[in-house]
C-alpha positions in Angstrom: 154.5 70.5 68.9 154.7 70.8 64.9 151.9 71.2 63.3 149.3 68.2 62.5 149.1 65.7 59.5 147.0 66.6 57.0 148.7 64.3 53.9 149.2 60.6 55.6 150.4 57.9 52.9 149.7 54.3 53.0 151.3 51.1 51.2 149.3 48.9 50.0 151.5 45.8 49.5 150.6 44.6 53.0 147.1 43.1 52.0 147.5 39.8 51.1 144.0 37.4 49.9 143.6 35.3 53.0 141.7 32.8 51.1 145.0 31.7 49.3 147.0 31.0 52.9 147.6 28.0 54.3 145.7 29.3 57.5 144.9 32.1 59.7 147.4 34.5 60.5 147.2 37.4 63.1 149.5 39.4 60.8 146.2 39.5 58.5 144.1 40.6 61.1 146.3 43.4 62.2 146.6 44.8 59.0 143.2 44.9 57.8 142.1 46.4 61.6 144.7 48.9 61.7 144.3 50.4 58.1 140.4 50.2 59.5 141.4 52.0 62.4 143.2 54.6 60.9 140.3 55.6 58.4 138.1 55.6 61.4 140.3 57.7 64.3 143.4 59.4 62.5 142.8 63.3 62.2 144.8 63.4 58.6 142.7 65.2 55.5 143.7 63.2 53.0 144.9 59.4 53.1 146.7 58.1 49.8 146.7 54.9 49.1 149.5 53.6 46.6 148.4 50.0 45.4 148.7 48.2 42.4 145.6 48.6 39.8 142.7 46.0 39.4 144.7 44.0 42.3 142.8 43.1 45.8 145.0 45.5 47.8 142.8 48.6 45.9 139.5 46.5 45.9 140.1 46.3 49.6 141.0 49.1 50.8 138.4 51.3 48.7 135.4 48.8 50.0 136.8 49.5 53.7 136.2 53.0 53.1 132.7 53.2 51.3 131.8 51.0 54.2 132.8 53.6 56.7 132.1 56.4 54.6 128.2 54.9 54.1 128.1 54.7 58.0 129.3 58.4 58.7 132.7 57.0 60.5 135.0 58.8 58.5 135.8 61.8 57.8 139.1 61.7 55.8 139.5 61.6 52.2 140.8 58.6 50.4 142.4 58.9 47.3 143.9 55.7 45.8 147.4 56.3 43.5 148.1 53.6 41.0 152.0 52.6 41.3 152.2 52.1 37.6 151.7 56.1 37.2 154.8 56.0 39.4 156.7 53.9 37.4 155.2 55.0 33.8 155.3 58.6 34.4 157.7 59.3 36.9 155.0 61.4 39.2 156.3 63.4 42.0 154.3 63.0 45.5 153.8 64.8 48.4 153.0 63.5 51.5 153.4 64.5 55.4 154.0 60.7 56.3 154.2 58.0 54.4 153.5 54.4 56.6 153.3 51.0 56.0 151.2 48.8 58.2 153.3 46.0 57.3 157.7 46.0 57.5 158.6 46.3 53.7 160.1 49.7 53.8 162.5 49.8 50.9 159.7 51.0 48.1 158.9 53.8 50.7 162.2 54.6 51.0 162.7 54.4 47.2 159.2 56.5 46.7 160.7 59.4 49.0 164.1 59.9 47.8 163.1 59.7 43.8 159.4 60.3 43.6 158.6 63.2 45.9 158.7 66.7 45.6 160.0 66.9 49.6 161.1 64.4 51.9 159.0 63.5 54.4 159.4 60.7 57.8 158.5 57.0 57.0 157.0 54.4 59.3 156.5 50.7 59.1 155.4 48.0 61.5 157.3 45.0 62.2 155.0 41.7 63.0 157.5 39.1 63.2 160.9 39.1 63.7 162.8 35.7 63.8 162.2 34.0 60.1 166.1 32.9 59.9 165.8 34.7 55.9 165.2 38.1 57.5 168.7 38.3 58.4 169.6 39.0 54.8 166.1 40.2 53.6 165.4 42.6 56.7 168.1 43.3 58.9 171.3 43.3 56.7 169.3 45.9 53.9 167.7 48.1 57.4 171.5 48.5 57.0 172.4 49.4 53.9 169.4 51.9 52.5 170.0 55.8 53.8 167.1 55.9 56.5 167.2 59.2 58.6 166.6 60.4 61.9 162.9 61.0 61.6 162.0 57.5 59.8 161.1 54.7 62.3 160.5 50.8 62.8 157.5 50.6 64.9 157.7 47.7 67.0 154.5 46.5 68.6 156.0 45.5 72.0 159.0 46.1 74.4 160.3 42.8 73.8 160.5 42.8 69.9 162.3 46.3 69.9 165.1 44.6 72.0 165.4 41.6 69.7 165.4 44.1 66.5 168.1 46.1 68.1 170.4 43.1 69.0 169.8 41.5 65.5 171.1 44.7 63.7 174.0 45.3 66.2 175.1 41.9 65.7 175.4 42.3 62.0 177.0 45.7 62.0 179.6 44.3 64.5 180.2 41.0 62.6 180.8 42.9 59.3 183.1 45.3 60.9 185.1 42.8 62.7 185.2 40.7 59.3 184.8 42.7 56.5 186.0 45.9 57.7 182.9 47.5 56.7 180.8 49.9 59.1 177.2 49.8 58.5 174.5 51.5 61.0 171.0 51.7 61.2 170.2 55.4 60.7 166.3 55.6 61.5 164.4 55.3 65.0 163.0 52.0 66.7 159.5 53.4 68.3 156.8 51.0 70.5 153.3 51.3 69.4 151.1 48.6 70.4 148.2 46.7 68.3 144.6 47.5 69.1 141.7 46.2 69.6 137.9 47.7 68.6 136.4 47.6 72.0 133.0 48.5 70.7 132.9 44.9 69.1 134.9 43.1 71.7 133.0 44.2 74.7 131.1 41.7 77.2 127.9 39.7 76.1 125.4 37.5 77.8 127.8 34.2 78.8 124.3 31.9 78.5 123.6 32.9 74.7 127.2 32.9 73.5 127.2 29.2 74.8 124.1 28.4 72.8 125.8 29.8 69.7 129.0 27.8 70.0 127.0 24.6 71.3 129.3 25.0 74.3 128.1 23.0 77.7 126.2 25.3 80.0 127.1 24.6 83.2 130.9 23.8 82.6 133.9 26.1 83.6 135.5 26.9 80.2 139.1 27.7 79.6 139.6 29.1 76.1 142.6 29.5 73.6 142.1 31.0 70.0 144.7 30.9 67.6 146.7 29.5 64.5 147.1 26.0 65.5 150.6 25.2 65.0 153.4 24.1 67.5 156.5 25.4 64.9 155.2 28.9 64.7 152.7 29.8 67.1 152.2 27.6 70.4 152.7 24.4 71.7 149.0 22.6 72.6 149.8 19.6 74.0 151.4 20.9 77.6 147.8 22.3 78.1 146.4 18.4 77.9 148.6 17.7 80.9 147.7 20.7 82.8 143.8 19.7 82.3 144.4 16.3 83.2 146.4 17.2 86.4 143.2 19.8 87.2 140.5 17.3 86.5 142.2 14.9 88.8 141.6 17.0 91.6 138.2 18.4 91.0 136.9 14.9 89.8 133.2 16.1 90.3 133.7 19.6 88.3 133.0 19.7 84.5 136.1 21.4 83.2 136.3 22.0 79.3 138.6 22.8 77.2 138.0 24.5 74.4 140.3 24.9 71.3 139.4 27.4 68.5 141.2 28.3 65.3 142.9 27.1 62.0 144.8 24.2 60.8 147.6 24.4 58.2 146.6 22.6 54.8 149.8 20.9 55.0 151.7 20.3 58.8 148.4 20.0 60.7 148.9 20.1 64.3 145.4 19.1 65.2 145.4 15.4 64.4 148.1 15.1 67.1 146.2 16.7 69.4 143.6 14.6 69.3 145.8 11.6 69.3 147.3 13.1 72.5 143.8 13.7 74.1 142.9 9.9 73.4 146.2 8.5 74.8 145.5 10.7 78.1 141.9 10.2 78.2 140.7 13.6 78.3 138.9 14.0 75.2 135.7 14.4 76.6 137.0 17.5 78.6 138.2 19.2 75.2 136.1 20.5 72.0 137.9 21.5 69.5 136.6 24.4 67.1 138.3 24.2 64.0 138.1 26.8 60.6 136.7 29.0 63.3 134.6 31.8 62.2 136.8 34.7 62.5 134.0 37.5 62.6 132.4 35.3 65.1 135.3 35.8 67.7 134.2 38.6 69.3 131.3 36.7 71.0 133.2 33.3 71.5 135.4 35.3 73.9 132.5 35.8 76.2 131.2 31.9 76.3 134.7 31.4 78.5 135.3 32.0 81.9 139.0 32.3 81.3 141.6 32.6 78.2 144.6 31.1 77.8 147.6 31.4 75.8 150.4 29.5 76.1 152.9 30.7 73.5 156.3 29.6 73.6 157.6 30.8 70.0 159.9 33.5 69.0 157.4 34.0 65.7 155.2 35.6 67.9 155.8 40.0 68.7 152.4 41.3 69.8 149.5 38.8 70.4 146.6 40.2 69.7 144.3 37.6 71.4 144.7 38.5 75.0 143.8 42.0 74.3 140.5 41.0 72.5 140.1 38.7 75.5 140.5 41.5 78.1 138.0 43.4 76.0 135.4 41.2 76.5 136.2 41.0 80.0 137.5 37.7 80.2 140.7 37.0 82.9 143.5 35.9 81.1 146.4 33.2 82.0 149.1 33.6 79.8 152.7 32.6 79.3 155.1 35.7 80.2 156.5 35.9 76.7 156.9 38.5 74.4 154.1 41.3 74.1 152.2 39.7 76.7 154.6 41.4 78.9 153.2 44.7 77.8 148.9 43.7 77.8 148.6 41.3 80.2 148.8 43.0 84.0 149.7 40.0 86.3 146.7 40.2 89.2 145.2 43.1 87.7 143.7 41.7 84.0 145.0 38.1 84.6 147.9 36.1 85.2 151.3 35.8 83.4 153.0 32.4 83.8 156.6 32.2 83.8 158.8 31.0 80.9 162.3 29.2 81.1 164.9 29.2 78.2 168.7 28.0 78.3 171.1 29.1 75.7 171.1 26.3 73.2 171.2 27.6 69.3 175.0 27.5 68.8 174.2 24.1 66.3 171.4 25.9 64.6 173.5 29.0 64.3 176.3 26.9 62.6 174.0 25.0 60.6 172.4 28.5 59.7 171.2 27.5 55.9 169.8 24.0 56.8 167.3 22.8 55.2 167.9 24.8 52.4 164.7 25.2 51.6 163.2 28.8 53.3 159.8 27.7 54.8 160.9 24.2 55.9 164.2 26.4 57.5 162.0 28.4 59.3 159.4 25.9 60.5 162.2 23.6 62.0 164.3 26.1 63.9 160.9 27.8 65.2 159.7 24.0 66.1 163.6 23.3 67.7 163.5 26.9 69.6 159.8 26.3 70.7 160.7 22.9 72.0 163.5 24.2 74.6 161.0 26.6 76.3 158.7 25.5 79.0 156.1 27.5 80.4 155.6 26.7 83.9 152.8 24.3 84.3 153.0 24.0 87.9 152.0 27.6 88.1 150.0 27.5 85.1 147.7 25.0 86.9 147.7 26.8 90.2 146.3 29.9 88.3 143.3 28.2 86.8 142.3 26.3 90.0 142.4 30.2 91.8 139.8 31.4 89.3 137.9 28.3 89.6 137.8 28.5 93.1 137.5 31.9 93.9 134.3 33.8 91.3 134.7 36.7 92.9 138.8 37.3 92.0 136.8 36.5 88.2 134.8 39.3 88.7 137.4 41.7 89.7 139.8 40.6 86.8 137.3 40.8 84.6 135.9 44.3 85.6 139.7 45.6 85.8 140.6 44.3 82.1 137.6 45.5 80.2 138.8 48.6 81.7 142.1 49.0 80.9 141.6 47.3 77.7 139.5 50.4 77.0 142.3 52.9 79.0 145.2 51.4 76.9 144.1 49.3 73.7 141.3 50.7 72.0 141.9 52.1 68.6 141.3 56.0 68.9 143.8 55.6 71.7 146.5 53.7 69.6 145.9 56.1 66.6 146.3 59.0 68.8 149.8 57.5 69.6 150.6 57.0 66.0 149.8 60.7 65.4 151.7 61.6 68.5 155.3 59.5 67.1 154.2 61.5 63.2 153.9 64.6 64.6 157.2 64.3 66.8 159.0 62.9 63.8 157.7 65.8 61.2 159.3 68.5 63.9 162.4 66.0 63.3 162.3 66.4 59.5 161.5 70.6 59.6 164.5 71.0 61.6 167.0 68.6 59.3 168.7 69.2 56.3 167.2 67.1 53.7 169.7 65.8 50.4 169.0 63.6 48.3 171.1 60.3 48.9 169.7 58.8 45.3 173.1 57.2 44.8 172.9 54.9 47.8 170.0 52.9 46.0 172.2 52.4 43.1 173.4 48.5 44.2 169.5 47.7 44.0 168.5 48.9 40.7 168.4 46.2 38.2 170.8 46.6 35.1 168.6 44.6 32.6 169.9 45.9 29.5 173.5 46.4 30.4 174.0 43.0 32.5 171.9 40.9 29.6 173.6 43.2 26.9 174.8 39.5 25.0 171.6 38.5 24.7 170.4 39.5 21.4 171.6 40.0 18.1 172.1 43.2 18.4 171.4 46.0 20.1 169.5 48.7 17.6 170.6 52.0 17.7 168.6 55.3 17.5 168.7 56.1 13.2 166.9 52.9 13.1 163.8 53.4 10.5 161.0 51.6 10.5 157.9 51.7 7.7 154.1 50.8 8.7 152.9 47.4 7.5 149.7 46.3 6.2 148.6 45.0 9.5 149.8 48.4 10.9 147.4 49.8 8.4 144.6 47.5 9.6 145.3 48.3 13.6 145.3 51.8 13.0 141.4 51.6 11.6 140.7 48.9 14.0 140.1 46.2 11.2 142.5 43.8 13.4 142.4 43.7 17.1 145.3 45.1 19.8 147.5 41.7 20.7 146.5 42.1 24.6 147.9 39.6 26.8 147.1 40.6 30.0 144.2 42.8 30.9 147.1 45.1 33.5 148.8 45.8 29.5 146.0 48.5 29.5 146.9 50.4 32.1 150.6 51.0 30.7 151.4 54.0 28.6 153.0 51.5 25.9 150.1 50.4 24.1 148.9 53.9 23.7 152.0 55.4 23.0 152.5 52.9 20.3 148.9 54.0 18.2 150.3 58.0 18.5 153.2 57.0 16.9 152.3 54.5 13.9 149.9 56.8 13.3 152.9 58.9 12.6 154.7 56.3 10.9 152.1 55.7 8.6 152.2 59.6 7.8 156.0 59.4 7.0 154.8 57.3 3.8 157.7 55.8 2.1 160.5 58.0 4.1 159.6 56.2 7.5 160.3 57.3 11.1 163.4 56.9 12.9 163.9 56.7 16.8 165.8 60.1 16.4 162.8 61.6 15.1 160.1 60.3 17.9 162.3 61.9 20.3 162.5 65.4 18.6 158.7 65.1 18.1 158.0 63.9 21.6 159.7 65.2 23.7 157.1 65.3 26.6 157.1 61.1 26.8 159.7 59.0 28.6 162.3 58.4 26.0 162.3 54.7 27.7 158.6 54.4 26.8 158.9 55.7 23.4 161.6 53.1 22.6 159.3 50.2 24.4 156.5 51.0 22.0 158.4 51.7 19.0 159.9 47.7 19.4 156.4 46.9 20.5 155.4 47.7 16.8 158.5 46.0 15.8 158.1 42.9 17.5 153.7 42.3 17.0 154.8 43.0 12.9 152.9 46.7 12.8 156.3 48.5 11.3 159.2 47.0 9.6 163.0 47.8 8.8 163.5 50.1 5.9 167.1 51.7 6.4 169.4 53.8 8.6 168.4 57.0 8.2 168.8 60.2 10.4 
């Protein structure tokens, strides 16, 4: 086995400000909890976190780290690294592995091939594979940039690995047939599931938890937890039909369906659920907990007798709620779909209910760009396809009835659930799988002959000054000479303020560099100073920063043209 991973890099871009989203997404929970688990359980010595300064990502990871450090729950050394330093100083980084808990991969590859002291493996994680715009922005780009045999896309389930593989093969085959262009993905696809904190998600006293959530004490409680969305999560209306059938067969029993989660600000689903409940006359047997407090969901699971999840949507890739329920000792009755196939063990931790589909996407493929607005297209296509997936309601009902009739079966499934959650899905176990994969990839890299492939990124590099060269009246050459103005002199002695626009400018080198060269221009007196002279004097400063600083002074009236000189 290759040597251990000592230096791990993480990208900050996957972190999103959840308050700015229109709902709560499992993606954000997975990102936050994976990073937290890496800090707690990874055996690397150093963690380098790449992020923009002053942004939410930097504050979030530093807050996580300080909390864990204060509780003596991490031994890793955290280094936050400003991406501006890569842009401005062209800094070189040295890592064993660079990982992204999200699926964005081009910045990772670019960092390695342009700003690293040596090559290193790259891994990144997919959380959704079915969005229509992913064809051009994700799958096609995977074929066009230089992945290596020691890079891996980490898939959270076997099902999503197969989906990614087929999407890549289809694009590759189509381009070969129609454009005679041979492109293929040279990285790997590996499967590592998401995890659960089994110290937080664990069995609790059911009576106390029901009091906390104001759930009827003696009811047989079916619990669903997640985002309310029929177009990119799960259609819950069939569950109301199932509940109605169960109530008809058990007229003297108190059954309660608890639906807990968050609805969208737009395209709300809860009003349709409430209308459907009223139309079927079962509203007294359904409790909706809207805007459920995420911090309390571990307690909510323990208030239930059975966890249900009729996922039917292509948007799903793993599904974290079943393993959270599992860790809390709540039997799961879920659709046999996507990542649930890998997590819920049929007749051991719960039941997986068969799902049925037909081949029905020819018209969607033919109208692939309708509607033109990206988010509407994704919503419409996911809704149309989700409505063509049927979860077997008869078998779903039978599974619930069986658990209702046999408390001893519920107890057995509960005990097995806790055991399997701890053995297979606790975060230390999952992080160990990551580390095994990283060591394997590092071993492959050690035996590889690394050669830079920087030119393969050229089609992605912007050519602003070339492509837009017709915009200005003229381009200045390096012989242009400038002198200092009155305002420039006042700026040097701080009689007037710097023309700041945004706080981020203070993290760029242009302003500091401008003040340095402004002093030189002032010292030059009547002679003035040219760009050529600045190049000769400041060979340690990036030439492009010098040029932008020179133009910044001219732009703000701190210098003016004289004559062209040497």
